[in-house]
N, C-alpha and C positions, 0 to 999 in steps of 0.2 A: 299252522296244514299248509302243507305243499301244493301248489297249484301247477295244474297241465295248461301251459300257454301254445297259441300259435307259433310254430319258430319261424324262424326267418331262414330260408332256405334257397340263400343265392341273394347277390348284391341288389338286383333290381325287385326281389320280391317284396311287397307293401301289403298282401293280402293272401288268405287260403280258403278252401273251400272244403268244408268236412265231408268225406263222399259218407263213411261210414263206420258208426264204432266196433271196433273187436273186441273190445270187453264191455260188461255192462255194470253197473251201479250195484255194488256188494261183493262182487269179485274181488278174491283176493290177486294181488298184484306184485310182481319182483321187478328188482331192475332190468332193464333191458327187454321185458316184455312186451309186444307190439298191443298199442293203446286204441288207435283211431288209425283210416286211410285218410289222408288228405288230399288235394290237385291246386298244383300251383299254377301259373301260366307256362310250364314247361313240361313237368311231369307228374304221376302221381305217383305217392309213396306212403309207408308206413311211418309213424312217429312212436318213439320208444318210451316207456317209463324211467323216469331217473331216480323215481324215488322206490321205496316199496311200500305195502300195506294194501288199504281196502279201498277201491273205487268208491267213493262215497258221494259225489255229484256228478250229475254231466251237466253245464252250464250251455252247450251250445247244441240246437238239433240237427240231426244229418242234412244235408243239403244247403247248411248256410253259409254264407262268406262272411269271413271276418278280418278285419286288419292282423297284421303279426304282434307278438305282445299280448293279445285278449287271451284272459282266462279260459281255457274249455273244458274244464273238469278237476276235480280236486281227489285228492289220494290224502286218507285219513278222517278224522271225524270232523266233520263241517262247523263252521260257525256262522252265525248270522251275519256278523261283519263281514266275511270273506264272501260269502253268497253276494250279499248286497255290491261289493266291490267288484264281484265278478260280473251281476247284471249290467253293471251300468256302460261298459263298454262294447258287450256283446248288444244291447239296445241301438249303440251309436253305429255299429256296423253297415247296417243295410238302413235307407232313410225308410221312414212311411210313407205311405200311398194315400195321398189327401182321399177324402171321404168323398168328394165330387169333384167334377172338372169338367169343361168344356169339352165334346165329343172328340174333336180334333186334338187338342192336347192329351186327353187321355190315351187314344189309341197310340201316339207316340212313344207317350213314356211306357205304356202297356208290352208295346212290340220289344223296345230297349231292355225291358226286365227280362221278358221271356226269352232274349236269345243273350241272357246273362248268366256267370257260373254257377249261381245259386239256381237257376231254374235248369241247367244242363245236369247239376251233378245229381239233384233227385233224394227222396229220403224214404225212411221205411216207415209204415203206418195205415191204418185202416181209413177207408175211405169214409164218410158218413153223409148226410142230405145237407145241401145247402139251403139255410132258411134265411131269408132277406134279415137283417137286422137293423136297427137306425147305424147313422156314421156314430161309430166313436168319437172321443172327446181326443184334441192333440195330445193329451198324456197318454191316452189309453192305445195310442196308434200300434198296429202290428208289422213288423218288420215285412219288407214284400219278401215274397217266396218263404214266409214261414208257414208250420203248420199251424191251423186254426181248430179251437177245440170246439166242439157242437154241445149241444145240450145234453146230450147222451153221454156226455166224458169221452167220444173217440173223437180222433185225430184226422181233418181233412190234409191231405198232400196233393197238391195242384198249384202251377204258375199261378201270377196275380192274370194273366192273361185269359186262363183256362177259367177262372172264377168268375172274371168278367162276361166272359161268353154265358158260361153257365147261367148267371142271372139275367142276363140278354134275351136269350132264348127259353129258358125256363127249362134248363138240363139238371136233374136230380143225379148229382156226382154221387151220390152210393150207391147206385145202380153202375157205375163205370169201373172197369177195371182196369188202373194204370199198366202202361207198359214200359214208362221211363224211368231210368234208373231209381232204387230202391222202391217201386213201386208208386213212383209219383205218377199222377195224371196228367198228360201232354195234351197239345191240343191235335194231335193223331188220333188218340182216342176219343175225342168228340166230333171229329169232323164229319160223321156221318149223321150226326144227331144236331146239327146246326141248323137245321129247317123241320120247322113243325112237333118240335117236343114239346109234351105237357109241361106244362108251368106247374112250380111245386107251391105248395097251397104257404103262405106268410104266417098263418097258424097252423100247427099239426093239428090240434083237436079238432079244429073248424071242417064242418062237412064240405067235401068237396065243391066247388061252385059246376054250372051245367058246364055241357062241352062246348067250345069255343073253337070257330075257324081259327088255323093257325094264324097269326099277327106277324108279317114279314117284318124283320129288323134289319136295319143297316147291317151291309157287310163289314165284319171287325176285322177281318184280314186285310193285311197291306197290301197281296198281291191278289190281283182280280183276273179274270178269264174276259173273253169278248161275248157278247148274248148267247145266252143259251149253251155255253161253255162253263162247265167245272173251274172254279178257281182255284187258285194254288195255295198249297197251306204252306205257311212258314215253319220250317225246321230249326232246333236249337243248335248253335254250335257249341263245341266244348270251347273250354278255355285253351288248351294246348292248339286248336285250330285256328282260334282267332288271333292268337298271339302270332303263330306260324306264318298266317295271310300277311297280319299286318307287317312284318319283317320282310317279307318275298317281296309286296307290294313298296317298300319305302325302298329297298335294294334294286326291284327294277327300275324303278321312278329316278334312283341317285345315282347309281353303276350304267355309264354306257358298256353294255353286255357285246362281247361278239364271241364268235363260235368256231372251232377247229376238230376235224373229223378224223381220225386215223385209224386204218384197217391192219388187227393184227394176227399173225400167224400162230395158232394157240395150241398147235400139235404137240411142239416140244413139252409146253406147259402140263398139259392133260398126262402125256407120258409122267413126267416128274412127279407130278401128283399122285396117278397111279402107283408109284413105287413107293413114295414114303410111305400112303396110308396104307398100303400091303403089310408092312412092317411096323407099324402105329401100336404102342403098349395100350390105347385106350381111344375109345370113340372121341373124346376131348381135344386129342392129340391129333385127328385127322386135320388135313387142309383141306381148305376149299380153295376155289379158284379167286374170291373176293381175297382170303389172306394172302394169296400170291401176287393181287393187283395191290394191296395195301403197301406191302414191299416194295415191288416194283417203284409203285408212284412215290415212296418216300425217297429212296434212293436216287433216283431223278431230281428230285429235289436239292438235293446237297447240292447238285450241278447248277440248278437255275435258283438259286434262293431268292430270288426277286417274287417267284410267285407262292412261296413260303412265308410272304412279308402281310401285312395290313393295313390299310389305310383309318387312319385316325387322326381326325381335325385337321384335315391336310396334309399331315406327316405319314411318310411311309417309314413304318415302325417293321424291322427285318427281324426275325424270331431266331435264336440260338437254337432251339428245338424243334423237331419237325413232329407236331401230335397230329395224328388224321386220324379225322370226324369219318364216322360210318352212318351215313341216315339210317333210321331205321322204323318204318311203319309200326305205331302202335293205334290201340284204340283212341279214335277220336283227333290223331294228327301225325307229326313226324318229330322225332328228334335224334338228336346225333351225337352219342357217346366218342368221347374218342381213346384213339391207343396212345398213349404217351409214347415221345422217342422210338418210334415205329422204327426207323432207319436201323437203328441200334438191336432192336430184338430178333431173334431166330424164328423160322416159320413156325414153325411147334408153340410156341410161346404166345405169338400172336394169334394161332388158331383158338389157342385156350380161352386168351382173353377176350377175343371177340365172341367166340360162342359166350360167355358170361356175361359181358356187355349186354348183347343182345338179348338173351334170356332175364336178364334183369331189368331191362328197359322196357320188355312186355309185359314183365308182373309187378312193376311198378316199384321196385327194388334199387333205382340207381340213387346216388349221393350226389348234390349240386357240383363237387368237385370234377364228376365225373363226365359232366355235359355241357358246362361252362366253361368253356376254353376249345382250344383245338387250333390249328393254323391253316388246315387244308382238308377240304372234305371230298368225301367218294360217294355217288349216289349209285345203286347197282339196283338195275330193272331187269337184269339178264332173267331171272328166275321166272319173268313172265311173258318170256317169248317177245320182247321187245329188239328191233332191228339195232334200234339207235333212237337217241331222244338228248335234250336239251334241257341243263339245271339250270335253278336259278341261283346264283353267287350266296353264298351265307355271309352276311355283313359282320365284322369287318374285312373277311377274307377276300385276298385276290382273284381265289378261281374256286373250281369246282370242278370235279371229272365225273362224267357220267356215262356207266357202264352197259353194255346192251348184250344180247343172247350171243353165247358162241353157236353158228351155226354150220352143220355137215356140208360142204360145198365142192365140187369140184374143183382144184386147183392145178396149175400148170406148174411142173417142176422138169427142169432140165429137158422143156420141148414134150413133157409127157403129161397127160391127164390123171391126177393121182386125186383119192380122196383126201379132203383137208377139213379143217376146222379155223373159223373164222368169226373174229368178234370185232364191232366197230368200240371206239371211245372218242369222245366228246369233251375237250375240254371248254367250259364256258368261262372268259377271262373279264377281268377290269379293264376296258381300255386307257385307263387313267395312268394304270400302275404298268400295264406292259402292253406287247403289240403282237403280231401276227405272227412275226419271225421267230419271239421268242416261244413262243406257245408252241407251231410246229416243232420247233427242237426239242421243246421238252417232250412232246410227243414220239418223237423219234427214239429219245433216250426210254421212256417207258416202254416203247415197243422191243427195242435191244436188249431189256432185261426181261422181257415175259418169254422172248424168241430164245433167248440161250438161257433158260430156267436155274442152272447150273452158278449162274453167277448170284442170284438170288438166296439160292442154298446157302453158299458159303461167304456172303457177304456179310 
């Protein structure tokens, strides 16, 4: 029976989170049908079936994080041997939480799990009462972040931190509506109940005990406010946000950044864009200012190949190709797919490719070879009314170009004040690779192309 495994979607990928199943057990499956949506440390994407048949079994719950190569489903008739073989790596995917631990160590562990990809991804399911039970034996340990079955057969979806807080504060999770991914109960959902909530009876059939004054429990949240002020509430980070943050922190710490800004007259570029778009055969062929900037930046890199290089293991690698990454804001973080050989492509081709990459980046349809690579990055915040900003270099690249808004301003031409359009561009560069003079000359080249846009159109 063919098994569906957690695929390796990139050289650095070691595990993936199953966000949701797109097919249910018993569904007919054809080759190429989307089976599930998974999240890596880079992007969310769908995995497709490579076999046809009936989805006979799923081995991994929504929200679980498992190593690559772990069987997550079976297509065809299930056998007991296959189910047993598939269950073993799934149980190893996330370590079991200890039944009891000293308060300090438990807080540290629960906070780490709460911010983990398992907690961030969530899972579908119905909430049920959290009934205290004896600690399970080690062989019966439940993976962290997995759903827990209640006596009624319903499944409780909550992170380990939420479950512990509910037990400490006597919160009945069956009355809480989860707002996390897939209906998972997250800490924000119980924040208002963390003081004085009625406790759950340990025996369902036992008569309720007389009402007692609420017992103050020690604060479980790692962030506390001054006396008399509400404490801060920890919030889960997505796997993409954590990866982005780690890479940017490493880049900022390792690379000596410096920044150079230049102002560009965008009146000629705006006029050319209007002419091209008036004759575009469809919306996908209409060019944006960002498309013009991609082409101008790529052409200028031909003149300054040092800025198209990468610093890897104390060696400067000069790239023969000019692949321009475009930073895209997606839910939970950033991703930067790239336009390959941007200096060799026409404006309309760049426009079509950029729209496609951005659209699939936001819908989770990128493939690893579309975002793992690139030689130079552009980050554009012009659509957010940002005059200028500086960006952090995308390692191991040597530089990143930050684009501000195009502003309508009064300009002086031939001694006369006329309406103008100005845009600030800022290059962040690695001082180990380049210097201020080279960066300034590069920006002059980008400016020259944008202020004479016919050189871009016919390049």
